C-alpha positions as CSV (number, residue, x, y, z in Angstrom):
1,M,8.5,-7.6,-29.8
2,V,5.3,-9.2,-31.3
3,D,7.0,-12.7,-30.8
4,L,7.7,-11.4,-27.0
5,L,4.4,-10.7,-26.0
6,D,3.5,-13.9,-28.2
7,W,5.4,-15.9,-26.0
8,D,4.2,-14.0,-22.6
9,R,0.7,-14.4,-23.7
10,A,1.1,-18.3,-24.0
11,H,3.5,-18.7,-20.4
12,L,3.4,-16.0,-18.3
13,W,1.1,-15.3,-15.3
14,H,0.0,-11.9,-14.8
15,P,-1.5,-10.3,-11.2
16,Y,-5.0,-11.5,-11.0
17,T,-5.3,-12.6,-14.7
18,S,-6.0,-15.9,-16.3
19,L,-3.2,-17.8,-18.5
20,T,-5.9,-20.1,-20.4
21,A,-7.9,-16.5,-21.2
22,P,-5.2,-13.7,-20.6
23,T,-6.2,-10.2,-21.1
24,P,-3.9,-8.2,-23.1
25,T,-0.5,-6.9,-22.3
26,R,1.8,-4.0,-23.1
27,L,5.5,-3.9,-23.6
28,V,7.5,-1.6,-21.7
29,T,10.6,-0.9,-23.2
30,G,12.0,2.3,-21.3
31,A,11.0,4.7,-18.6
32,S,12.3,8.2,-17.0
33,G,10.3,10.6,-15.0
34,A,6.6,9.8,-14.8
35,L,6.7,8.4,-18.0
36,L,7.0,4.7,-19.4
37,E,7.5,3.6,-23.0
38,I,4.3,1.5,-24.1
39,D,4.4,0.7,-27.5
40,G,6.7,2.9,-28.3
41,R,4.9,5.7,-26.9
42,N,5.7,7.9,-23.6
43,T,3.0,7.2,-21.6
44,I,2.3,8.7,-17.9
45,D,2.0,6.2,-14.9
46,A,-0.7,7.2,-13.3
47,M,-0.3,4.2,-10.9
48,S,3.2,4.6,-9.9
49,S,3.9,1.1,-10.9
50,W,1.3,0.1,-8.2
51,W,2.1,3.0,-5.9
52,A,5.7,2.8,-5.2
53,T,7.6,5.2,-7.8
54,I,6.8,8.4,-6.1
55,H,10.0,9.7,-7.4
56,G,9.6,8.7,-11.0
57,Y,11.9,6.4,-13.0
58,R,15.6,7.0,-13.5
59,H,16.2,9.6,-11.1
60,P,19.8,10.4,-10.8
61,V,19.8,10.3,-6.8
62,L,18.2,6.9,-6.4
63,D,20.4,5.4,-9.5
64,E,23.5,6.6,-7.9
65,A,22.5,5.1,-4.6
66,V,22.2,1.6,-6.5
67,R,25.5,2.0,-8.2
68,R,27.4,3.3,-5.1
69,Q,26.1,-0.3,-3.2
70,L,26.9,-2.5,-6.6
71,D,30.5,-1.3,-6.2
72,D,30.7,-2.7,-2.5
73,F,28.4,-5.8,-3.0
74,S,24.6,-6.5,-3.8
75,H,23.9,-9.0,-1.3
76,V,24.6,-10.8,1.9
77,M,22.8,-13.3,4.2
78,F,21.2,-11.3,7.0
79,G,21.6,-14.3,9.6
80,G,24.5,-13.5,11.6
81,L,25.8,-10.5,9.4
82,T,24.8,-7.1,9.2
83,H,25.8,-3.9,6.8
84,E,25.6,-0.5,6.6
85,P,22.6,0.1,4.4
86,A,20.6,-2.0,6.7
87,I,21.6,-0.3,9.9
88,R,21.7,3.4,8.4
89,L,18.1,2.7,6.9
90,G,17.0,1.1,10.3
91,Q,18.2,4.5,12.0
92,T,16.3,6.4,9.9
93,L,12.6,4.6,10.0
94,V,13.0,4.2,13.8
95,S,13.9,8.0,14.1
96,L,10.7,8.9,11.7
97,T,8.2,6.9,13.2
98,G,9.3,6.7,17.0
99,L,9.0,2.6,17.2
100,P,12.5,1.3,18.1
101,H,12.7,-1.9,16.9
102,V,12.8,-3.0,13.4
103,F,12.6,-6.4,10.8
104,F,13.0,-6.0,7.2
105,A,10.7,-8.3,5.0
106,D,11.0,-9.0,1.1
107,S,7.5,-7.8,0.3
108,G,4.6,-5.9,1.6
109,S,2.0,-9.3,2.1
110,V,5.3,-10.8,3.9
111,S,5.6,-7.9,6.2
112,V,1.8,-8.3,7.3
113,E,2.6,-12.1,7.5
114,V,5.8,-11.3,10.1
115,A,3.4,-8.5,12.1
116,M,0.7,-10.9,12.8
117,K,3.0,-13.6,13.8
118,M,4.9,-10.9,16.6
119,A,1.3,-10.0,17.7
120,M,0.5,-13.7,18.3
121,Q,4.1,-14.3,20.1
122,A,3.1,-11.3,22.1
123,R,-0.2,-12.9,23.3
124,P,0.3,-16.5,23.5
125,G,-3.1,-18.3,23.5
126,R,-4.5,-15.9,21.2
127,T,-4.9,-16.5,17.9
128,R,-7.5,-14.3,16.1
129,F,-7.5,-10.3,14.9
130,L,-10.0,-7.7,14.8
131,T,-10.4,-5.6,11.6
132,V,-12.5,-3.9,9.4
133,R,-14.8,-4.8,6.4
134,G,-13.2,-3.0,3.0
135,G,-9.7,-3.9,3.9
136,Y,-6.9,-5.3,1.9
137,H,-3.3,-6.5,3.4
138,G,-1.7,-8.7,0.9
139,D,-2.1,-11.9,-1.1
140,T,-0.3,-14.2,1.4
141,F,-2.2,-17.0,3.7
142,D,-2.4,-15.0,7.0
143,A,-2.8,-11.6,5.3
144,M,-5.8,-12.7,2.8
145,S,-7.7,-13.9,6.0
146,V,-7.8,-10.2,7.4
147,C,-8.8,-8.8,4.1
148,D,-12.5,-8.4,3.3
149,P,-14.1,-11.7,3.3
150,E,-16.9,-11.1,1.0
151,G,-16.4,-8.0,-1.4
152,G,-12.1,-8.8,-1.4
153,M,-9.9,-10.7,-3.7
154,H,-10.2,-13.8,-1.8
155,T,-13.5,-15.6,-1.8
156,L,-11.8,-18.4,-3.5
157,W,-10.5,-19.1,-0.1
158,T,-13.6,-19.1,2.6
159,G,-13.2,-22.1,5.0
160,V,-9.6,-22.6,4.4
161,L,-8.1,-19.4,5.6
162,P,-8.0,-18.7,9.3
163,Q,-11.4,-16.9,10.8
164,Q,-11.0,-13.8,12.1
165,V,-13.1,-11.0,13.7
166,F,-14.7,-8.7,11.1
167,G,-16.0,-5.0,12.1
168,P,-18.1,-3.0,9.6
169,Q,-15.9,-0.7,7.6
170,P,-15.2,2.9,9.0
171,P,-17.5,5.4,7.7
172,A,-16.7,7.7,5.1
173,V,-14.9,11.5,5.6
174,G,-17.1,13.6,7.3
175,E,-20.0,11.1,8.4
176,P,-20.3,10.5,12.1
177,I,-18.5,7.6,13.6
178,D,-20.5,7.0,16.7
179,Q,-22.6,4.0,15.7
180,W,-19.4,2.4,13.8
181,A,-17.1,3.0,17.1
182,D,-19.9,1.0,18.9
183,A,-19.9,-1.9,16.9
184,M,-16.5,-2.4,17.0
185,R,-16.5,-1.7,21.0
186,V,-19.1,-4.6,21.6
187,L,-17.2,-6.9,19.1
188,A,-13.9,-6.6,20.7
189,A,-15.4,-7.3,24.3
190,E,-17.2,-10.2,22.9
191,H,-13.9,-11.5,21.3
192,A,-11.5,-10.2,23.8
193,G,-10.0,-13.8,24.8
194,A,-9.1,-15.1,21.6
195,V,-8.2,-11.7,19.7
196,A,-4.2,-11.2,19.6
197,G,-4.3,-7.7,17.5
198,V,-6.1,-5.3,15.8
199,I,-5.2,-4.9,12.3
200,V,-6.2,-1.9,9.9
201,E,-4.8,0.3,6.4
202,P,-4.9,3.8,8.7
203,L,-6.8,6.6,7.0
204,L,-7.3,4.8,3.5
205,Q,-8.6,1.6,2.4
206,G,-6.6,0.8,-0.6
207,A,-7.1,-2.3,-3.0
208,G,-10.3,-3.0,-0.8
209,G,-12.2,0.0,-2.5
210,M,-9.9,3.0,-2.5
211,H,-11.8,4.1,0.8
212,P,-10.9,7.3,3.0
213,Y,-12.4,7.6,6.3
214,P,-11.7,9.9,9.5
215,A,-8.8,9.8,11.5
216,E,-10.8,9.4,15.1
217,C,-11.2,6.1,13.9
218,L,-7.6,5.4,14.5
219,T,-8.5,6.9,18.3
220,V,-11.2,4.6,18.6
221,L,-9.3,1.4,17.8
222,R,-6.0,2.7,19.9
223,E,-8.8,2.5,22.6
224,I,-10.0,-0.7,22.2
225,A,-6.4,-2.3,22.1
226,D,-5.3,-0.6,25.2
227,R,-8.7,-1.4,26.9
228,H,-8.4,-5.6,26.1
229,G,-4.5,-5.7,25.5
230,F,-4.8,-6.1,21.6
231,V,-1.4,-5.3,19.9
232,L,-2.5,-2.6,17.2
233,I,-1.5,-2.8,14.0
234,F,-1.4,-0.3,11.1
235,D,-0.8,-1.6,7.6
236,E,1.2,1.6,6.0
237,I,2.1,-0.6,3.0
238,A,0.3,1.9,0.6
239,T,-0.3,5.0,2.5
240,G,3.7,5.5,3.9
241,F,5.9,8.2,2.8
242,G,3.5,10.9,2.1
243,R,0.6,9.5,0.1
244,T,-2.2,10.4,2.1
245,G,-1.1,13.9,2.6
246,H,0.9,12.9,5.9
247,L,4.1,11.3,6.1
248,F,2.7,8.6,7.3
249,A,-1.3,8.2,7.8
250,M,-1.1,7.5,11.4
251,D,0.3,11.1,11.9
252,A,-3.4,12.2,10.8
253,A,-4.6,11.2,14.7
254,D,-1.4,11.4,16.2
255,V,-2.0,7.8,17.1
256,K,1.2,5.5,17.6
257,P,0.2,1.5,16.5
258,D,2.3,-1.2,18.5
259,I,3.5,-2.5,15.1
260,L,3.6,-0.6,11.8
261,C,4.0,-2.3,8.3
262,L,5.9,-0.4,5.5
263,G,6.7,-1.1,2.0
264,K,5.7,-0.1,-1.8
265,A,7.3,3.6,-1.8
266,L,10.0,2.5,0.9
267,T,12.6,2.0,-1.9
268,G,11.0,4.6,-4.1
269,G,9.9,2.0,-6.6
270,Y,13.4,0.4,-7.1
271,V,13.6,-2.9,-5.4
272,S,11.3,-5.0,-3.3
273,L,11.5,-4.3,0.7
274,A,9.2,-3.8,3.2
275,A,9.8,-2.9,7.2
276,V,8.2,-4.3,10.4
277,L,8.6,-1.6,13.2
278,C,7.1,-2.5,16.7
279,T,7.2,-0.7,20.3
280,A,9.8,-1.9,22.8
281,A,6.9,-3.6,24.9
282,I,5.8,-6.0,22.0
283,A,10.0,-6.8,21.6
284,G,9.9,-7.8,25.1
285,E,6.4,-9.8,25.2
286,I,7.6,-11.9,22.1
287,E,7.9,-15.5,23.1
288,P,9.7,-17.8,23.1
289,G,12.8,-15.2,23.8
290,G,12.0,-12.4,21.4
291,V,12.6,-14.9,18.4
292,I,10.3,-14.0,15.6
293,M,10.6,-17.7,13.6
294,H,11.2,-15.7,10.4
295,G,14.0,-14.7,7.8
296,P,13.5,-14.3,4.1
297,T,16.8,-15.3,1.7
298,F,16.8,-11.5,0.7
299,M,15.7,-9.9,4.2
300,A,17.2,-6.2,4.4
301,N,18.9,-6.6,0.8
302,P,21.8,-4.1,0.8
303,L,20.9,-2.7,-2.6
304,A,17.2,-2.5,-1.5
305,C,18.3,-0.6,1.9
306,A,20.6,1.7,0.1
307,V,17.9,2.7,-2.3
308,A,15.5,3.2,0.2
309,S,17.8,5.6,2.7
310,A,18.2,7.5,-0.9
311,S,14.7,7.7,-1.6
312,I,13.6,8.8,2.1
313,D,16.0,11.2,2.1
314,L,15.3,12.7,-1.1
315,L,11.4,13.3,0.2
316,L,12.3,14.8,3.3
317,R,14.6,17.1,1.5
318,S,11.7,18.2,-0.9
319,D,8.7,20.3,0.1
320,W,6.5,17.4,-0.5
321,Q,3.7,18.4,1.6
322,S,3.0,21.5,-0.6
323,T,3.6,18.9,-3.6
324,I,1.0,16.7,-2.4
325,R,-1.1,19.7,-1.5
326,N,-0.9,20.6,-5.1
327,I,-1.6,17.0,-6.2
328,N,-4.8,17.1,-4.6
329,D,-6.0,20.2,-5.7
330,R,-5.4,19.7,-9.0
331,L,-6.7,15.9,-8.9
332,T,-10.2,17.5,-7.3
333,T,-10.5,20.0,-9.9
334,G,-9.6,17.7,-12.9
335,L,-12.0,15.3,-11.6
336,A,-14.9,17.2,-10.3
337,A,-16.5,16.9,-13.8
338,A,-16.6,13.3,-13.6
339,A,-19.8,13.3,-10.7
340,T,-22.1,14.2,-13.8
341,L,-21.0,11.2,-15.9
342,P,-23.6,8.6,-16.4
343,G,-22.7,5.5,-14.1
344,V,-20.7,7.4,-11.5
345,V,-21.7,6.9,-8.1
346,D,-18.9,8.9,-6.1
347,V,-15.6,11.1,-7.0
348,R,-13.2,11.3,-4.0
349,T,-9.8,12.6,-3.6
350,I,-7.3,12.4,-0.4
351,G,-3.5,13.3,-0.8
352,A,-2.1,12.2,-4.0
353,V,-5.1,9.7,-4.8
354,G,-8.1,9.8,-7.0
355,V,-10.7,7.9,-7.6
356,I,-13.9,7.5,-9.7
357,Q,-16.2,5.2,-8.4
358,L,-19.1,3.4,-11.1
359,D,-22.1,1.9,-10.6
360,H,-20.8,-1.4,-12.0
361,R,-17.7,-3.6,-12.6
362,V,-15.3,-1.8,-15.2
363,D,-14.4,-3.3,-18.4
364,V,-10.6,-3.2,-17.3
365,V,-10.0,-3.6,-21.1
366,T,-12.0,-1.1,-22.6
367,A,-11.0,1.5,-19.8
368,S,-7.2,0.9,-20.1
369,D,-7.0,1.3,-23.9
370,A,-9.0,4.4,-24.0
371,A,-6.9,6.0,-20.9
372,L,-3.9,4.7,-23.0
373,A,-5.1,6.4,-26.3
374,A,-5.0,9.3,-24.2
375,G,-1.5,9.4,-23.3
376,V,-2.1,7.7,-19.5
377,W,-1.6,4.4,-17.8
378,L,-4.2,3.0,-15.5
379,R,-5.2,0.1,-14.3
380,P,-8.9,-0.4,-12.9
381,F,-10.1,-2.7,-10.7
382,R,-13.8,-3.9,-9.5
383,D,-16.0,-0.4,-10.2
384,L,-12.9,2.0,-9.5
385,I,-11.0,4.0,-11.9
386,Y,-8.4,5.7,-10.0
387,T,-4.5,7.3,-9.7
388,M,-1.7,7.7,-7.7
389,P,0.1,9.5,-9.3
390,P,4.3,10.1,-9.0
391,Y,4.8,12.9,-6.9
392,I,7.2,14.4,-9.7
393,C,4.3,14.8,-12.1
394,T,3.7,18.2,-13.4
395,D,0.5,20.1,-13.3
396,E,0.0,19.5,-16.9
397,E,0.5,15.9,-16.6
398,I,-1.8,15.6,-13.5
399,D,-4.6,17.3,-15.7
400,T,-4.0,14.9,-18.7
401,I,-4.2,11.9,-15.7
402,C,-7.7,13.9,-14.9
403,A,-8.8,14.0,-18.3
404,A,-7.8,9.8,-19.2
405,M,-9.6,9.1,-16.1
406,L,-12.7,11.0,-17.4
407,T,-12.8,9.4,-20.7
408,A,-11.8,5.9,-19.1
409,A,-14.8,6.1,-17.0
410,E,-17.3,7.5,-19.9
411,V,-16.1,4.2,-21.7
412,G,-15.6,1.8,-19.2
C-alpha cells in the first residue's frame, strides 16, 4: 500500500492540488453504505464523494441495474443509434421536470457548456451571459467564465475567458431582495442586446461558497429573462434530486427555466453522466436547424443511463422528503454549538447540507486529519467546513459528522 501511495504522490494529479508539492492523499480500499474504508478504517463519507452518492455505496438495487445492463452491452455510440436505457431515462426526466427535450452529456461542466451553446444558438448574435457573484458552474472554459470572477477558483484565467455580466450575489435567506432585484434589472437593461442567457444555481450556490438564498430571487430572474428575451438556465448539478429539500431547487419558487442542467446525484454516484433539458420553444429556436454541435463519445452511455433510472426510482419510492427534513434537523441541532467557537462567523443549513464558515482560510490538511480521526471524511475548502452526506446516513452517523465538523472547525 505504501508503494501505491508513493507512486500516486509522484505521478498523479488530484483536484486543485499541486503535483510538485502535493498534500497527503488517503487510500480507499472498500466502501459500503455511507462508509469508505480509508487506511483500513471504516469512515463516514460526509462528502457523498462530492455530492453524488445519495444512496451510499454498493446499494443492491443500483448494483443490479449495472449488472443487468452489462449482460446486454456496456456502451454504444449515440450518433445514429439509440438504446432503451437512454429512452427510459429521458422519459423519466421529461416527466419529472416538464421540459420535453433532453441532451445527455458526460459531466456537469460539459452540460453547462452545452446549455450555453444552446442559449447562444437560440439567440444568434448574443454572446454574453448574465449571472451573479458567488456562483460556480464547472472547470471547462465557458463554464469557468460564469463562475465568480474574483472569489472563485478561476482567477488564473482572467483576461482569457469570455467576459460575462456579473450582478451582486443574492442576499442570504431571510434578508430583503429588493435592492438585489433592482441591481439585476438595471444590469439586464444595460446589456440586453448582448446577453443570450441568465445562468444561476437555484436556491443554493455550491462550490462558490455554500450560500443559500431566497427562492423569490428565482422569480425575479424569470421576470428579467422574459422581459429581455434571455434564455434562463438553471444549473442544478449539485442541487437536484432532493439535496435542498426539494426534488429540484427550482420547485421552491415554482419557476421553470428554459434550460436545466442535471448531474452528480443523477446516477447515484455510480457513473459520470449529466443531462441538459430544454423547452420546446428553445429547441425550435436553435440555429442552424436545431443542431447542437456537440457529441461526447460517452453521450448517453447505457450503463450510466440504466443506473440513473434505478437511482431516481429508488429515490422516488422512498419517503425522501422526510429523510431530508430529518437530516436537516439533526444538522441544525448538531452544528449549533459551532456558533460559539472562536473564528466561526456563520453556521447554516439547507436540506441535507450543513456549513460552518470561518473568518479565515481553512487549513485543509489539519482539519481533514482531525475529522478523519473522529471517523469522518471531510474535504473543506476556502473558509468552509461543510457536509453533504448520503441520504442513507443514520441519525448516529449524522451526529458523528456534526461532531467531526466541530472538531475540524476548532483546529482548522
